[in-house]
C-alpha positions in Angstrom: -25.8 37.5 -17.0 -27.1 36.7 -20.5 -28.5 39.0 -23.1 -32.0 40.1 -22.1 -34.6 40.3 -24.8 -36.9 43.2 -25.5 -38.5 44.6 -22.3 -42.2 45.2 -22.7 -43.0 46.1 -19.1 -41.3 47.2 -15.9 -42.1 43.7 -14.7 -39.5 42.4 -17.2 -36.7 44.5 -15.8 -34.2 42.4 -13.8 -33.8 45.2 -11.2 -37.6 45.2 -10.6 -37.6 41.5 -10.1 -34.7 41.8 -7.6 -36.5 44.6 -5.8 -39.6 42.5 -5.4 -37.6 39.5 -4.1 -35.9 41.8 -1.6 -39.2 43.2 -0.3 -40.6 39.7 0.1 -37.6 38.5 2.0 -37.7 41.6 4.3 -41.4 41.0 4.9 -40.8 37.4 6.0 -37.8 38.3 8.2 -39.6 41.3 9.8 -42.4 39.0 11.0 -40.1 38.1 13.8 -39.6 41.7 15.0 -41.2 42.4 18.4 -44.8 43.7 18.4 -43.6 47.1 19.8 -41.8 47.7 16.5 -45.0 47.1 14.4 -45.6 50.8 13.8 -42.0 51.9 13.7 -39.1 49.8 12.5 -41.2 47.0 11.0 -43.3 49.5 9.1 -40.4 51.6 8.0 -38.3 48.7 6.6 -41.3 47.2 4.8 -42.4 50.5 3.3 -38.9 51.5 2.1 -38.2 48.0 0.6 -41.6 48.0 -1.2 -41.1 51.5 -2.5 -38.0 50.4 -4.5 -40.1 48.4 -6.9 -42.8 51.0 -7.0 -40.4 53.8 -7.9 -39.0 51.5 -10.7 -42.5 51.0 -12.0 -43.1 54.8 -12.0 -39.8 55.4 -13.7 -40.9 53.0 -16.5 -44.1 54.9 -16.9 -42.2 58.2 -17.2 -39.4 57.0 -19.6 -40.7 59.2 -22.4 -39.1 62.0 -20.5 -35.5 61.1 -19.6 -35.2 63.6 -16.7 -38.4 62.2 -15.1 -37.1 58.6 -15.7 -33.8 59.5 -14.0 -35.6 61.2 -11.1 -37.7 58.2 -10.3 -34.8 55.8 -10.5 -32.9 58.2 -8.2 -35.9 57.9 -5.8 -35.7 54.1 -6.1 -32.0 54.3 -5.2 -32.8 56.5 -2.2 -35.3 53.9 -1.0 -32.8 51.1 -1.3 -30.4 53.1 0.8 -33.1 53.9 3.3 -33.8 50.1 3.4 -30.1 49.5 4.2 -30.3 51.9 7.1 -33.4 50.1 8.6 -31.6 46.7 8.1 -28.6 48.0 10.0 -31.0 49.3 12.7 -32.6 45.9 13.0 -29.2 44.4 13.3 -28.2 46.8 16.0 -31.4 45.8 17.9 -30.6 42.1 17.5 -33.7 41.5 15.4 -31.5 40.1 12.5 -28.3 38.1 12.7 -25.2 39.4 11.1 -25.5 36.8 8.3 -29.1 37.8 7.5 -28.2 41.5 7.5 -25.2 40.9 5.3 -27.3 39.0 2.7 -30.0 41.7 2.7 -27.4 44.5 2.5 -25.7 42.8 -0.4 -29.0 42.6 -2.3 -29.7 46.3 -1.6 -26.2 47.2 -2.9 -26.7 45.0 -6.0 -30.0 46.8 -6.7 -28.2 50.1 -6.2 -25.6 49.2 -8.8 -28.3 48.1 -11.3 -30.2 51.4 -10.8 -26.9 53.3 -11.3 -26.4 51.5 -14.5 -29.9 52.3 -15.7 -29.4 55.9 -14.8 -26.0 56.0 -16.7 -27.7 54.4 -19.7 -31.0 56.2 -19.5 -30.9 57.1 -23.1 -31.4 53.4 -24.0 -34.6 53.4 -22.1 -36.0 56.8 -23.0 -36.9 59.1 -25.8 -39.3 59.5 -28.6 -38.3 56.2 -30.2 -40.1 54.4 -27.3 -43.0 52.3 -28.6 -46.3 53.5 -27.4 -48.3 51.0 -25.4 -51.6 51.9 -27.0 -52.8 53.3 -30.3 -53.6 56.9 -30.7 -57.1 57.8 -29.5 -59.7 58.0 -32.2 -61.1 61.3 -30.9 -58.2 63.3 -32.5 -59.6 63.2 -36.0 -58.4 66.2 -38.1 -61.2 66.1 -40.7 -64.2 64.2 -39.3 -66.6 62.9 -41.8 -69.8 64.9 -42.1 -72.9 62.9 -41.1 -76.6 63.7 -41.2 -76.8 63.7 -37.4 -74.4 66.7 -37.0 -75.9 70.0 -35.9 -75.1 72.8 -38.4 -72.7 75.5 -37.2 -74.5 78.8 -37.0 -73.1 82.3 -37.2 -73.9 85.1 -34.6 -76.8 86.1 -36.8 -78.2 82.6 -36.5 -77.6 81.5 -40.1 -75.7 78.4 -41.1 
């Protein structure tokens, strides 16, 4: 894997891209599941696989606080492990072949390793040195200019 440039968004993270690809693949394969599984196994595996990327996106938004960042990445890892469980359940029910399940499980485990690496190196993603995505709001002005349209401040006696 080559040297990755500056990451401007969670969308630039390789682990996020891998999670999105996994959820798309699971969606396509789960279309074959029986209709009676629509509100159970199909729904569960789709939700957990989609949640991996969502948790990574939330982690990115919370990277200013390292513990929050780690917590959301840990949630993403939990979702990928839950996805592994549902893949194994689909295999047990003969909804997936052994080869299909192995490919999906390998992808989940790869995502898990990438998440583990991000957790171990969380300091590289977090902290006060992170670049803000927007400029400071203009409504925090310490000494606003006095203009003619300002109301005078009055005392309790009613005098300015």
